[in-house]
Each structure stands twice: as structure tokens, then as C-alpha cells.
C-alpha positions, 0 to 999 in steps of 0.5 A, spaced: 500 500 500 502 506 497 504 511 503 503 519 502 509 522 505 510 529 506 517 532 506 518 539 509 524 543 506 525 550 508 530 551 503 532 547 497 539 545 499 544 540 496 543 535 502 536 536 503 535 535 495 539 528 496 534 526 501 528 528 497 530 524 491 532 518 496 525 518 498 522 520 491 525 513 489 521 509 494 516 504 490 511 504 496 511 512 497 508 518 494 512 523 496 510 531 497 514 537 499 512 543 503 518 548 502 519 556 503 521 556 495 517 555 489 517 548 486 521 550 480 527 550 485 527 543 485 531 540 480 526 537 474 529 530 475 527 530 482 520 534 481 518 529 476 518 524 481 514 528 486 506 527 487 505 534 490 508 541 492 505 546 497 509 553 498 509 556 505 512 563 508 515 560 514 517 552 514 518 553 522 511 555 523 507 549 525 501 552 523 503 553 516 506 546 516 499 543 518 495 548 513 500 546 507 499 538 509 492 538 509 491 541 503 496 536 500 492 531 503 486 533 499 490 531 493 493 525 495 490 522 501 491 522 508 499 523 510 502 517 514 509 520 515 511 528 516 519 528 516 524 533 515 532 533 516 534 539 519 535 540 527 531 546 527 525 543 524 524 537 529 520 541 534 515 544 529 514 537 526 513 534 532 507 539 534 504 539 527 504 531 527 501 531 534 496 536 531 494 531 525 495 525 529 501 522 525 505 518 528 513 520 529 517 523 534 513 526 540 513 534 542 516 532 549 521 528 545 523 533 540 524 538 546 529 533 549 533 533 543 532 540 541 533 544 548 541 542 550 540 543 557 533 539 558 537 534 554 543 534 559 538 533 565 534 527 562 541 524 560 543 525 568 537 522 570 538 516 566 545 515 569 548 517 562 555 520 563 555 527 560 559 534 562 557 538 568 552 544 565 548 549 567 543 553 564 545 561 565 540 566 566 544 572 569 551 574 570 552 572 577 550 565 575 555 565 570 561 567 575 558 561 580 558 556 574 566 558 573 568 558 580 565 551 581 568 547 574 574 552 573 576 554 566 576 552 560 569 551 559 564 551 553 558 556 552 553 554 547 546 556 545 540 552 548 538 550 541 544 550 538 546 545 532 553 543 529 557 547 534 554 554 531 555 559 536 559 555 541 565 558 544 571 556 549 572 560 555 579 560 557 580 565 563 576 570 567 577 575 561 574 571 556 568 570 560 567 577 561 568 579 554 563 573 552 558 576 558 559 583 555 557 581 548 552 576 549 549 577 556 544 572 558 537 573 561 531 569 562 528 570 555 535 568 552 539 563 557 546 560 555 548 553 556 555 553 560 558 546 560 564 543 563 570 543 558 571 535 557 578 533 555 579 527 550 578 524 543 572 527 540 567 522 536 560 521 533 555 516 534 550 515 529 545 510 530 538 507 528 533 506 533 527 501 530 521 500 535 525 502 541 531 498 540 538 500 537 539 496 531 545 499 528 550 504 529 557 507 526 562 511 530 566 517 527 572 520 530 574 528 529 581 530 527 582 535 530 576 537 534 570 541 532 571 546 537 579 547 535 577 548 528 572 553 529 577 557 533 582 556 528 579 557 521 586 555 518 585 548 521 583 542 516 577 539 518 577 531 518 572 526 519 575 518 520 570 512 520 574 506 522 572 500 518 572 496 525 568 499 530 566 492 534 571 492 539 570 492 546 573 499 547 567 502 544 562 498 549 561 504 553 558 508 548 554 503 545 551 502 552 550 509 554 547 511 547 542 506 547 540 508 554 540 515 552 536 515 546 531 511 550 531 516 555 530 522 551 524 518 547 527 516 540 523 510 538 524 510 531 529 514 527 536 516 525 540 520 530 547 523 531 551 524 537 557 527 539 561 524 545 568 524 548 573 518 550 576 520 556 580 514 557 580 508 562 573 506 559 570 513 561 566 517 556 562 523 556 556 525 552 556 532 549 549 532 545 545 528 540 540 530 535 534 526 533 536 527 525 541 525 520 548 527 521 550 533 516 552 531 509 559 530 510 558 524 515 552 522 511 556 521 505 561 518 508 556 513 511 554 511 504 561 510 502 563 506 508 557 501 507 556 501 500 549 504 500 545 510 499 543 513 506 540 519 503 535 513 501 535 509 507 533 515 512 527 516 508 525 509 508 526 508 515 522 514 517 516 513 512 516 505 512 519 503 518 524 499 514 532 499 515 536 493 513 543 494 517 549 494 512 556 491 513 561 496 514 566 494 508 570 500 508 574 505 512 572 512 510 575 519 511 573 526 509 578 532 509 575 536 503 576 530 499 573 523 501 577 517 501 576 510 502 579 503 503 578 497 506 584 498 511 583 504 516 591 506 516 591 507 509 585 512 510 589 515 516 595 516 512 591 519 506 588 524 510 594 526 513 597 527 506 591 531 504 592 536 511 599 536 509 598 539 502 592 542 502 590 549 506 583 552 505 582 559 506 576 563 505 576 571 503 
């Protein structure tokens, strides 16, 4: 039986279009799109596979999403799935689903993932290790947290994504400068976190009917925060081929417990975490959505499948066949893959040595 699936895409970005194309290829799916841009912004070869399109002025407004979805339902029948890959969309989509009676990530769960302070509280209550944190609403609370955990520390927006607007504060002068530029207040608090020292990884996983059925582990070389603070540093992501060893048992256990506590029943998630040594780990944050296009592409190359199609199939049809990890892959502006992890590591080292990216 064909399922009417509605894909919400504020703008026709490259990665978003790849997910739309993947969903449109599914034989049991009639895919329609809600966007802020006209249908003509979608390439003709993808548009030809769509069953419908509705344009709205604000794709982050749940009321507009609901109105557009109901108009599309008049043309294509009742929608069974309402989806979108962007972090900022998850709460509006959950509200729209609840309004329309469509199954999927609940409003409460979406808030657990979107509000990073709330997320850390839920994880702590589930005994999942994460950095000490505080939701800071005024200067006094900021100084009190600094006195408690010491420097360096990290400050980020409550509803951040992908390291955007994240700062490392190394001493009192940095804190004072931050508070002058971004004074926290009850309406716009900031999330202050203990600076965790260790190797930084990501954990991408598939939950199906409440069970963790597949995962991938990536390592950042160097850390995302270092790259943000030093724009000249080459950003690299490494997906080692072998991730089944006992050294990753702690994150597998913590991730399964954390995702259940946060409320993810079925979906693909992207988690940031630190390996601290002596089998100790700390979770940083997690999004109930696909990883950014860099890692989604690497996942596709590592497993010889199209994750831009696999994610819509999971969300729309509840189907996901866990793929074997056939290659190690890495991205340092150039994607490389090889059956041996060390060969990929050496290639990344060479790329970093000879290539320097400068934006003017």
C-alpha cells in the first residue's frame, strides 16, 4: 500500500535535495514537499518524481506546516509520515504531527533533543555520563558556574546545532568579554558546560521500535571546537572500518540508554561524545536527525549504500536493513576510502599536509 509522505524543506539545499530524491525513489511512497521556495527550485529530475508541492512563508511555523499538509492531503490522501532533516525543524514537526495525529517523534521528545540543557538533565537522570552544565540566566550565575568547574569551559546556545555559536572560555577575561557581548537573561539563557578533555567522536545510530539496531562511530581530527577557533585548521572526519571492539562498549551502552531516555523510538540520530580514557566517556549532545552531509556521505561510502535513501525509508516505512561496514572512510575536503583504516589515516594526513583552505 502506497504511503503519502510529506517532506518539509525550508530551503532547497544540496543535502536536503539528496534526501528528497532518496525518498522520491521509494516504490511504496508518494512523496510531497512543503518548502519556503517555489517548486521550480527543485531540480526537474527530482520534481518529476514528486506527487505534490505546497509553498509556505515560514517552514518553522507549525501552523503553516499543518495548513500546507492538509491541503496536500486533499490531493493525495491522508499523510502517514511528516519528516524533515534539519535540527531546527524537529520541534515544529513534532507539534504539527501531534496536531494531525501522525505518528513520529513526540513534542516532549523533540524538546529533549532540541533544548541542550533539558537534554543534559534527562541524560543525568538516566545515569548517562555527560559534562557538568548549567543553564545561565544572569551574570552572577555565570561567575558561580566558573568558580565551581574552573576554566576552560564551553558556552553554547540552548538550541544550538553543529557547534554554531559555541565558544571556549579560557580565563576570567574571556568570560567577561563573552558576558559583555552576549549577556544572558531569562528570555535568552546560555548553556555553560564543563570543558571535557579527550578524543572527540560521533555516534550515529538507528533506533527501530525502541531498540538500537545499528550504529557507526566517527572520530574528529582535530576537534570541532579547535577548528572553529582556528579557521586555518583542516577539518577531518575518520570512520574506522572496525568499530566492534570492546573499547567502544561504553558508548554503545550509554547511547542506547540515552536515546531511550530522551524518547527516540524510531529514527536516525547523531551524537557527539568524548573518550576520556580508562573506559570513561562523556556525552556532549545528540540530535534526533541525520548527521550533516559530510558524515552522511561518508556513511554511504563506508557501507556501500545510499543513506540519503535509507533515512527516508526508515522514517516513512519503518524499514532499515543494517549494512556491513566494508570500508574505512575519511573526509578532509576530499573523501577517501579503503578497506584498511591506516591507509585512510595516512591519506588524510597527506591531504592536511598539502592542502590549506582559506576563505576571503
